[in-house]
C-alpha positions in Angstrom: -108.5 257.5 51.9 -109.1 253.9 50.8 -109.3 251.6 53.8 -108.0 248.1 52.9 -109.3 246.5 56.1 -112.9 247.8 55.6 -113.0 246.7 52.0 -111.6 243.3 52.9 -114.2 242.7 55.6 -117.0 243.9 53.3 -116.1 241.5 50.5 -115.5 238.6 52.9 -118.9 239.0 54.5 -120.7 239.3 51.1 -119.0 236.1 49.9 -120.1 234.4 53.1 -116.6 233.4 54.1 -115.5 233.1 57.7 -112.0 234.0 58.8 -111.1 230.4 59.0 -112.4 229.6 55.6 -110.6 232.5 54.0 -107.4 231.6 55.7 -107.7 228.0 54.5 -108.4 228.9 50.8 -105.9 231.8 50.6 -103.0 230.5 52.5 -102.8 233.7 54.5 -102.6 233.4 58.3 -106.0 233.8 60.1 -104.5 236.3 62.6 -103.1 238.3 59.7 -106.5 238.6 58.0 -108.0 239.7 61.3 -105.3 242.3 61.8 -105.8 243.6 58.3 -109.5 244.0 58.8 -108.9 245.8 62.1 -106.4 248.2 60.5 -103.4 247.0 62.5 -101.5 245.7 59.5 -100.6 247.2 56.1 -100.7 244.2 53.7 -98.4 243.7 50.8 -100.0 243.6 47.3 -99.1 239.9 47.1 -101.2 239.2 50.2 -104.2 241.1 48.9 -103.9 239.2 45.6 -104.1 235.8 47.4 -107.1 237.0 49.4 -108.9 238.3 46.3 -108.3 235.0 44.5 -109.8 233.1 47.5 -112.9 235.5 47.6 -113.5 235.2 43.9 -112.7 238.7 43.0 -109.7 240.5 41.3 -107.3 243.3 42.4 -109.2 245.6 40.0 -112.5 244.7 41.6 -111.0 245.2 45.1 -109.4 248.6 44.4 -111.0 249.9 41.3 -114.4 251.2 42.5 -113.5 252.3 46.0 -114.7 251.2 49.4 -118.4 251.1 48.4 -117.9 248.7 45.5 -119.9 245.5 45.8 -118.1 242.5 44.4 -119.9 240.2 42.0 -121.5 237.1 43.4 -119.1 234.4 44.4 -119.9 231.0 45.6 -118.3 229.8 48.9 -115.5 227.4 48.5 -112.0 227.2 46.9 -111.3 229.9 44.4 -110.4 229.0 40.8 -106.7 228.5 39.9 -104.9 231.8 38.9 -103.3 230.0 36.0 -104.7 228.0 33.2 -105.1 224.2 33.6 -106.6 222.0 36.2 -105.5 222.2 39.9 -102.1 220.7 40.4 -101.2 217.9 42.8 -98.8 219.2 45.4 -95.3 217.9 44.7 -95.1 216.8 48.3 -97.9 214.3 47.6 -96.1 212.6 44.8 -94.9 209.0 45.5 -91.1 208.6 45.7 -90.6 212.4 45.8 -89.2 214.0 49.0 -91.8 216.4 50.5 -91.3 220.0 49.6 -90.4 222.1 52.7 -93.6 223.9 53.8 -93.7 227.6 52.9 -93.7 230.0 55.7 -97.1 231.4 56.7 -97.9 234.6 55.0 -97.9 236.9 58.0 -97.7 240.7 57.7 -95.6 242.9 60.0 -97.6 244.7 62.7 -97.7 248.1 61.1 -100.5 250.1 59.4 -101.1 253.3 57.7 -104.1 254.7 55.7 -103.2 254.2 52.1 -104.2 256.8 49.5 -106.2 255.4 46.7 -103.8 256.8 44.0 -100.9 254.8 45.5 -102.9 251.6 45.2 -104.0 252.4 41.7 -100.4 253.1 40.6 -99.2 249.9 42.1 -102.0 247.9 40.6 -101.3 249.3 37.1 -97.6 248.3 37.4 -98.5 244.8 38.5 -101.1 244.3 35.8 -98.7 245.6 33.1 -96.1 243.1 34.3 -98.6 240.2 34.5 -99.8 241.0 31.0 -96.3 240.7 29.7 -95.5 237.3 31.3 -98.9 235.7 31.2 -98.5 234.0 27.9 -94.8 233.7 27.9 -93.2 230.2 27.7 -90.3 231.4 29.8 -90.6 230.6 33.5 -89.6 233.5 35.8 -88.7 232.6 39.4 -87.8 235.3 42.1 -85.8 233.9 45.0 -85.1 235.6 48.3 -81.6 235.6 49.7 -82.3 232.3 51.5 -83.5 230.6 48.2 -87.2 230.5 48.9 -89.5 231.2 45.9 -91.3 234.5 46.3 -92.7 234.7 42.8 -93.3 232.2 40.0 -94.7 233.2 36.6 -97.7 231.4 35.0 -95.3 229.4 32.8 -94.8 227.2 35.8 -97.9 225.3 34.7 -96.9 224.3 31.1 -93.2 223.7 32.1 -93.6 221.9 35.5 -97.3 221.1 35.8 -97.5 223.3 38.9 -99.3 226.5 39.5 -97.6 229.7 40.7 -99.3 229.3 44.1 -98.0 225.8 44.4 -94.4 227.1 44.2 -94.4 230.3 46.2 -93.1 229.7 49.7 -91.2 226.6 48.9 -87.4 226.4 48.6 -86.1 226.5 45.1 -83.7 223.6 45.7 -86.7 221.2 45.9 -87.2 221.7 42.2 -83.6 221.0 41.2 -82.2 217.5 40.5 -79.7 216.4 43.2 -77.1 215.9 40.5 -77.3 219.5 39.4 -77.3 221.1 42.9 -73.5 221.3 43.3 -73.1 223.1 39.9 -75.9 225.5 40.8 -74.5 226.3 44.3 -71.1 227.0 42.7 -72.7 229.4 40.2 -74.6 231.3 42.8 -71.6 231.5 45.0 -69.8 233.4 42.1 -72.8 235.7 41.5 -73.7 236.7 45.0 -70.8 239.2 45.7 -71.2 241.0 42.4 -74.3 243.4 41.9 -76.2 242.6 38.7 -73.9 239.7 37.9 -75.4 237.1 35.5 -74.8 233.5 34.7 -76.4 230.5 33.0 -76.5 226.8 33.2 -78.7 223.9 32.1 -80.4 221.9 34.9 -83.1 219.4 35.5 -86.3 220.6 37.1 -88.9 218.4 38.8 -92.3 218.0 37.0 -95.5 217.3 38.7 -95.7 213.9 37.0 -92.5 212.8 38.7 -90.2 213.2 35.7 -87.2 215.6 35.3 -87.3 218.2 32.6 -84.1 219.8 31.2 -84.2 223.6 31.3 -81.9 226.4 30.2 -81.6 228.9 33.1 -80.3 232.4 33.2 -79.6 233.9 36.6 -79.4 237.6 37.6 -78.2 238.7 41.0 -80.5 241.5 42.0 -80.0 241.2 45.7 -78.2 244.5 45.8 -81.1 246.3 44.0 -83.3 247.8 46.7 -86.3 247.4 44.4 -85.8 243.7 44.0 -83.6 242.2 46.7 -83.7 238.8 45.0 -82.1 236.4 42.5 -84.1 236.3 39.3 -84.2 233.1 37.3 -85.4 232.8 33.7 -85.9 229.2 32.6 -86.9 227.7 29.2 -87.6 224.1 28.4 -84.9 222.3 26.4 -86.4 220.0 23.7 -85.1 216.5 24.2 
């Protein structure tokens, strides 16, 4: 059995990171990291991805060689950005821009089970295949939970909005949309919500890191009834102006 907690503790120690430092750089609650290491929590793959990034390793490095694998040398301090481009200034720090609502802390449910290595390998392969498909795409993919919070943002968030995926996850999607377009968006989503797999489209303005508004063509797919997704999926492309 592959023990996630043991592997996490081993890599954290070898990269000379304290729990507080890892929590600060990964955005994962300190108590959650401690519970993962103690085996009290079974983390989501998303959480492990954030932790790997902060420790200077990859999901492949974390799972690929098993518990005894030694990660490559990593210097203490903030991990490099997952997407191309320099680190983005948080939208909440932009003058004249209302602060984005803070994302909820990434805290795992108090449950744990030993996870067979083949399960992690299969999950990792699926995620890597998906990321390879969207990595160089100019189309921004946003996955919203039923409350409208962003749970996934594809790498195209950088060229389109000047924000990294990590800058968007946990924030409410409405903070990206121009106030003048919110009413039309709410009406569209109200039509889609009751109908499984319903789709719709509209043009709307999205907020860029530099304070400007960029027109985008958005397609919406209601996957809240799909037990494998439970979300609204948005595909957005920049409209040349």
